[in-house]
N, C-alpha and C positions, 0 to 999 in steps of 0.2 A: 724809122719806126713806122709800123703799119697803122693806119688810121681806120677805125671801124665806126661808121655812122649808124646810129640806132634811131629808127623812125617808129613813132607810135608807142613808145615805151614810157611807162611811168617811172618816176625817180627811183623807187625801190628796186625795180628790175634792172635799171641801169647800174646801180651800185653793185648788185649781185654779179652782173656781167663783168664789171671792172675788176672785181676781186677774183673772179674765176679766170679771167684772161690776163691777169697780172704777170704770170710766168712767161707769156708769149711776147712781152715787151710791146704790146699793142695799146694804142690810145683809143679809148672808147669815148665817143662824143654823142651826146643826146641832141637830136635835131627835132625841131617843132614840126607843125603840119606842112609848112612850106619848105621844100627841099632847097629852094633858092637861098635860104639863109646860111647855107654852109659856107664857111670862110675859106676852106681849102679843099681840094679834091680828096676823096677817100678811096682807099684800096678795096674796102668791103662795105656793102650796105646790108643791114639787118632790119627787116620790116616785120613788126609784130602785128599779127592779124587777129581780130576778135570775130569769131563766127557770128553770122546774123546781121552784121553791119553792111548795108548795101553799098556804101562808098569805099569799102576797103579795097576792092579789086581796082576801081578807077584810080585810087591814090597810088597803089603799088604799081599799076601799069604806067602811070605818068612818071614815076620814079625810074622805072626800067627804060622807058623811052628816052628820058632825059640823059641817062647815063648807061647806054647799051653795053659798053665794054666793062663795066664794073660788076663783079659778081654779086648776086642778090641771094641772101639767105632769108627764107620765110620762117618765122616762128609763130607758135600759137600755144594756148593752154590745152588744146585738144586736137585729136587727129580727125576732125570732122571732114567728111569727104569733100565738102565744098571748098575748104581751105586747101586740101591736097590738090584738087583739080586746079585751083587758082595758081598754086605754085608751079604746076606742070605747064600751064598755059603761058606763064611768064618766063618759062625756061630758067627757073631758079636754080642756083648752084646746089642748094640743099633745103630740106624741110626738117625742122626740129621742134619736138614737143617739149615745152618748158613746164615746170622746172625739172621733170624727170630725166631729161636728156641733156642737161647742162654740160656734163663731161663730154658728151658727143659733140656739142656745139664747139667746145674748146678744141677738140680734135679736128673738126672740120675746118676751123679757121687756121689751125696749124698746118693742115694738109694743103690749103690754098697757098699759104706763104711759102711752103717748101716747093710747090710746083711752080710758082712765079719765079723763084730763084733758079730753078732747074730748067725753065723754059718748056714746061710740059702742060701748060694750061689748055692749049687747044686740043691736045690729045685727050685730056681728062673730060673736056666738054663733050667731045664726040662719044666717048664711052657712056657718059651720063645721059646723053640723048637716047641711047638704046635702052637704058634702064627705065627712063621716063616713058618711052613708048610702051614697054611691057606693062608698066604700072597703069597707064591709061587704059590698056586693053583689058585689065583685070579688076579695076575699081568697081566694087559693088555689083559684080555679075551674079545674079541669083543662082544660075546653074553651076557655078564654081564654088558655092558656099560650103558644101560638105568637106571638100579637100582642104580648104583654108581653115575650117574649124578643126580638122585633124592637126594642122600645123599649130594652132593655138594650144591644143591639148598637149602636143609634144613639147612646146615651150614651157608649159606649166610643169610638166614632169621633170624637165631638165633644169629648171631654175626654182625648184620648190623651196630652197633655202634662202631665197631672196624675196624682196618686196615685189609683188606682181601687180603691175598697173594695167588696167583694162586698156588705157590709151596706147601703151607700148605694144600690147598684144594685137590691137586693131591695126596699128601701123605695120607691124611685121607681117600681118595677113592681108595687107592691102585692102582693108575694109574700114568703113566708118565705125565709130564706137556703137552707135545705135544699131547698125546692121549686124555687127558681131554679136551683140547682146540678143538680138531677135533670133538670129540663126542658131546661136548656142542653146537658147531655151527650147527651140523647136527640135534640136537634135538630142538634147539630154534631159529635157523636162525640168530644168532648174536654171537659176542664174549663174553667171560665171563665178561670182563671189562664193556662192554655196558649193559649187563644184570644186573650187580651189580648197575650201575648208575640208571637204570630204576627202580629197586626195591627200592633204596634209595629215589628217588623222589616220587614214589607212596606211600611209607610209610610216607614221610613228608607231602604229601597232606592229607593223612588220619589223621595225628596228628593235622595239622592246622585246620581241620574241627571238630574233636572230642575232642581235648584237648586244648580248647581256653585259659586255664590258662597258657599255655606254651608260652614263647616268641619265636620269629623267631630264635633267637640264640640258645635257648634250643632245639628247634626242629632240627636245623642243627646238633647239637652235638649228638642227639639221633639217627640220621641216618648216622653217621660216618663222618660228615664234621666239621673240626675244624676251617676252614676259612669260615666265614659267606658270604663274598663277592663271593667266589667260589660257595657256596651253592646257592646264589641268581641267579648266571649266569646259573648254571646247571638246576635249577628249571624253569627259564624262557625259556631255550632252549626246554624243554620238554612240559611245560604247557602253553607256550605262554603268560605268565603273571608272575608278581613277587609274592613271598609268601604273602606279605601284602595285595595286591589287591585280590589274590585268596581267602584269608581268609574272607575278607570283602564281597566278592561276593557270598559266601556260607552261610552267616549269615542269 
């Protein structure tokens, strides 16, 4: 059985991880501030980092230095550039934003277990070093902002029927959340949230006009609204009419 030692986690988050990783037959153990309290070696270390705390890097570095051969996964509630850089400097196995990427964390743990069994760990680490070097070279470069903003816009259009978290967009674009928001407002003159709302309603208007076999509820679901009443309000705020009247007006 694989043992996963969790550092700097509150009890609620530990329970969430245990439930999520139950299918992997992994034992999740909560460890206090002192890593020396571990009763037995662990196959994976997961360190939860809170941005802005000055001692986080020192504690994580001490953990990595004490157990250099044990893979380290850094988790956080945001993709703050300081946390991302910390993960890169520590040569972490992976970086995961919780709770949005909980499924991804489960997959990362499963990937490690598979590679251990197959003897591929060293090869995976070499490949990950290349990926980390690329990320270090691109984190928060101001001159690369427009191209990464285009990537965020592309993701918004491709995943319009899903919940779109700014943290995930920032991570995919190799930017901090604050930098992404600042660059986005500079490029489009509005916040990311307002841009997403605009794109959702514009896509809905197109579907109402071109896909008449879809009900208003189905259109709402396809553009990311699970609450039809909320969809109707958002649609009317932007289009000055309800979805039903809009559809009849373009017939």
